[in-house]
N, C-alpha and C positions, 0 to 999 in steps of 0.2 A: 428585718429582711429588706432587701432592696426593691421588692415588688411595689409598684405603684397601685393604689386602690382603683385607679381607672381601668386596670386590666380586667376587673371583675364587674364592671358596670355595663349593662346592656340596655338598649332602648326597649321600653315596654310598649304596650298596646297604644297608649295615649300619645307618646312621643312618635311612634311609628306612623300612626294615623295622621298626625300633624305634618310630619315630614313628607309623606306621600301627597297630601293635599297641597303643600307648598311647591312640590315638584310637578304639579299639574294633573294629578290623578283625581278621579271622582269615583263615586260608588265604592268608597273605601270601607272594607270590613277587615278588622284586625282582631284576632282572638288569641288569648294566652291559653295554651292547651297543655295539660300535664302529660309528660312523657317519661315516666320513671324507667330507669335501667335496672333490671333485676338480674343479679348474678349469684352464683353459688359462692359461698365462702372459700377462701383459698387463693391459689395462684392466679386464676382469671380475674377475680375481684381486685387483687393487689396490682396486677398488670394494668387493669383499666384505671384504677386510681392513679397509678404512677404516670401513665402516659396522657390521659385525658383530663383528669381533675387536678392533679398535684404537680404537673410538669413545671409550671413557673416557680413553684415553691422549691421543688427539688433542685432546680438549677443553682439555687443559692446555698445549698447544703453541701458539705464535703461528701465525696462519693461514699465513704464508709458509713455515713449517717442516713443515707437515702432509704435503703431497704428497711431498716428498723423503724424509721419514721412512717413509711407506708404501712407496715404491719401494725403499728400503733393506731393509726387512723382507721384501718380496716377493723381492728379489734374493738374500737369504740362505737362503731355503727350498731344501732339497735337491731337492724337487719341488713342484709347485703343489697340494699337498694340505694341508687343514686337518684335524688329528686331533681329531675330535669323538667323544664318547661320549654315549649317551643312557641314561636309566633306563627300562627296560620293567617295568611292574608290574601285578600283578593282586592284588586283595584283595576280601574279602567282608565287608560290614558285619554284625557279630554282635550 
């Protein structure tokens, strides 16, 4: 597939802390917070996967293969939960 691995790399707490400090912020507190998305199996889960999670992958697939691919991914989940994490941060401009 044509997707670049960098599409899926996000700054973590350590990198974000360093970047904020370099930008002149002090009292920096950055935390990684679990924020799972729980959905019912079926159309809503598949729609969420297609638009939020798999959008970049689906763009590279022929139209006829997209929905079957999404259904396959949804069917392989142990439960209808998307494991997201969020960065919670606080900083003061110094």
